[in-house]
C-alpha positions in Angstrom: 0.0 0.0 0.0 2.8 2.4 0.9 4.5 1.7 -2.5 1.2 2.7 -4.2 0.9 5.9 -2.2 4.5 6.9 -2.6 5.0 6.0 -6.2 6.8 8.8 -8.0 6.1 8.6 -11.7 7.7 12.0 -12.5 11.2 10.6 -12.6 12.9 9.7 -15.8 11.9 6.7 -17.9 15.3 5.0 -17.3 14.7 4.8 -13.6 11.2 3.4 -14.1 12.4 0.8 -16.7 15.5 -0.2 -14.8 13.7 -0.5 -11.5 10.8 -2.5 -13.1 13.2 -4.9 -14.9 15.3 -5.5 -11.7 12.1 -6.0 -9.7 10.7 -8.5 -12.2 14.0 -10.4 -12.6 14.8 -10.5 -8.8 11.3 -11.4 -7.5 10.6 -13.7 -10.5 13.9 -15.6 -9.9 13.3 -15.8 -6.2 9.8 -17.3 -6.7 11.1 -19.7 -9.3 13.9 -20.9 -7.1 11.6 -21.1 -4.0 8.7 -23.0 -5.5 10.1 -24.8 -8.5 13.8 -25.6 -7.9 13.8 -25.9 -4.1 10.1 -26.8 -3.6 7.6 -25.1 -1.4 8.1 -27.5 1.6 11.9 -27.3 1.4 11.7 -23.5 1.2 9.9 -23.4 4.5 12.2 -25.6 6.5 11.4 -29.1 5.2 14.1 -31.6 4.7 13.6 -32.0 0.9 17.2 -32.3 0.0 20.2 -30.1 -0.4 20.3 -28.3 -3.7 23.7 -27.9 -5.4 22.8 -27.4 -9.0 22.0 -24.4 -11.2 22.3 -21.1 -9.4 23.0 -23.0 -6.2 26.5 -23.6 -7.7 27.1 -19.9 -7.6 25.4 -19.1 -4.3 24.3 -21.0 -1.2 21.5 -18.5 -0.9 20.3 -17.5 -4.4 16.7 -16.9 -3.2 18.0 -14.2 -0.9 20.3 -12.7 -3.6 17.5 -12.6 -6.1 15.1 -11.1 -3.6 17.7 -8.4 -2.8 18.0 -7.6 -6.5 14.2 -7.4 -6.7 14.2 -5.0 -3.7 16.8 -2.7 -5.3 14.5 -2.6 -8.4 11.5 -2.0 -6.2 13.2 0.9 -4.5 14.3 2.4 -7.8 10.9 1.9 -9.4 8.9 3.5 -6.6 11.4 6.3 -5.9 10.4 7.0 -2.3 12.6 7.5 0.7 9.9 5.9 3.0 9.7 2.7 0.9 13.5 2.8 0.6 14.0 2.7 4.3 11.6 -0.2 4.7 13.4 -2.1 1.9 16.7 -1.5 3.7 15.3 -3.0 6.9 14.0 -6.0 4.9 17.4 -6.3 3.2 19.2 -6.4 6.5 17.0 -9.3 7.6 17.8 -11.1 4.3 21.5 -10.5 4.9 21.4 -11.9 8.4 19.1 -14.9 7.8 21.7 -17.1 5.9 24.0 -16.9 8.9 21.2 -18.2 11.2 20.2 -20.9 8.7 23.7 -22.4 8.3 23.6 -24.1 11.8 20.3 -25.8 10.9 21.6 -26.8 7.5 24.8 -28.3 9.0 22.7 -30.3 11.5 20.3 -31.4 8.9 22.6 -32.3 6.0 25.9 -32.9 7.9 29.1 -33.5 5.9 27.3 -32.9 2.6 26.4 -29.4 3.6 29.8 -28.7 5.1 31.5 -29.8 1.8 29.0 -27.7 -0.2 29.7 -24.7 2.2 33.4 -25.0 1.6 32.9 -24.9 -2.2 30.2 -22.3 -2.8 30.0 -18.6 -1.7 27.4 -17.6 0.8 26.0 -14.9 -1.5 27.6 -15.0 -4.9 30.8 -16.1 -6.5 32.2 -18.7 -8.9 32.2 -22.2 -7.5 35.6 -23.6 -6.3 34.9 -27.1 -7.6 32.3 -27.7 -10.3 32.6 -31.5 -9.9 30.9 -31.4 -6.5 28.5 -34.4 -5.9 
């Protein structure tokens, strides 16, 4: 609702287009990863298996990374300081969450997760070993 109330359409077209594209790519990728690649139950703490393929080769947390990209787009698109502050707070939560989840993942998946963790960046980077099983 705040985004609707604060939307500033008087900015340049480049800001609107760039923001909208980042918003679509980020949130679309996060939704695809959460509900298709990872699966709904696994996204919400189920033990559906450790994913290590696709974008999960480049990031242990691609859903968070994609959502952050979407939030940047959202902020650019809306063009409001109020919305921007709320998005920054939400982003901080998404930057902290992976650190909290890692303990659960290590307990749930054991050595498989610890090996994966040693090979793949928390947020984004090239994998250290593509032949990971």
